[in-house]
N, C-alpha and C positions, 0 to 999 in steps of 0.2 A: 908256647904252642907245642904240640906233640911232635916228637922228632921223626916219626915214621907213620905210615898209614895203616900198617898191620903189625900185630904183635902175636907171638906164640906163647900161650899160657895153658895151664891145666884147668879146664872148666868143669870137669867131671871127677868126683872123688875116685881115686885109684885109676883113673883113665889116662890115656896118652895126651900129650900136648896138642893143641889145635890152634889155628889162626883166628884172630878176631880183628875186626876193623876198629880203628881208633875211635870212630864215632860212638862205639859201645861204651867207651870210658866216660863219656859225658852223662850217660844215664845210670851208670854203675854196672859192675860185673862182680861175680863171685868166682873166686879161684880156690883151688884145693891143693894143699901141699902138706908134707910131713917133715918133721924135724923136732929136735929136742927143745927148741925155743921158737918164738914167733918169727924171728928173722930167718932162721933156717927153713922154716915151713914156707914162708913167703918166697924165698929164693928157689925152693923146690917147685913152687907153683908157677913162677914167672921167669925163672932162669936169669939170663943176662939182661933182661929188662930192668932188673934191680941192681943198682950200684950203691954200695954202702961201704962203711968203714967201721973199724973197731977203735973207738976213742978211749976206752978204758978196759982193763982186764975184767972188771966186775960186770959192767953193763955195756955190752957190745950191740951191734946191729943198728947203727945210725943209718938212716936213709939219706944218701947223697942225692940220688935221682931214682925215680921210678917211672918207667915209660918216658924217660927223657925230661921229666919235670922235677925240679929241685927247689930248694928254698930260694925265694925271690923277694927282694926288697925294692919297692918303687920310690923310696925316699920318705914315705909316710907309713905304709903298711907292709907287713910280711905276708907272703903266701907260702904255705908249706904243707907237708903231709901230716895231718893230725891223726892221732890214733886213739881208738876207744876199744874197750873190752866190755861188751854189752852197752850200758849207758854211762860207764865210768871212763873218764879221760885218763889215758895212760901217761903218767908223769915221766917215765923213763923210756929209753930206746927199746926197740923190739926184742933185743937179746935178753932183756930182763924178764920176759914173760914166757911161760911154758905151760903146756897142757899136762906136764908131769908133776905130780904132787910132791916128789922127793927131790926137787932141784934146790940146792942150798941157796938161800937168798932170793929165790925166784918168786914171781907173782904168778898165780895159777889162773888160767882161763883157757877155754877150748875154742873160742871164736873171737876174731878181731875185725875191726873196721878201720879203713883208712879213707880219709877225705882230703882232697887237695883244695884248700881254701885259704 
């Protein structure tokens, strides 16, 4: 379950952070952030609502928790934050993806989706 009832996020491109009710997360929200990779942009958009770690020097930006929700295993199935760029499943963590075309070893895309399932 969600760890709090309200979260502060950036819901307008270039705008200030504002509060959203946790119920909005069940139907989906769009957040806007800036950074040299997808993880940095997500952190800019949601701040401390994102807790992650760098597990490798090459591909960083693993999501430990987002809005208090992290990887969960019930003994049969995993629930986790899956990531897509357009309709393509992202095989690496968020730090590997960038909107910049000149990032060495990076995968390029300008928009990303996360689904907790």
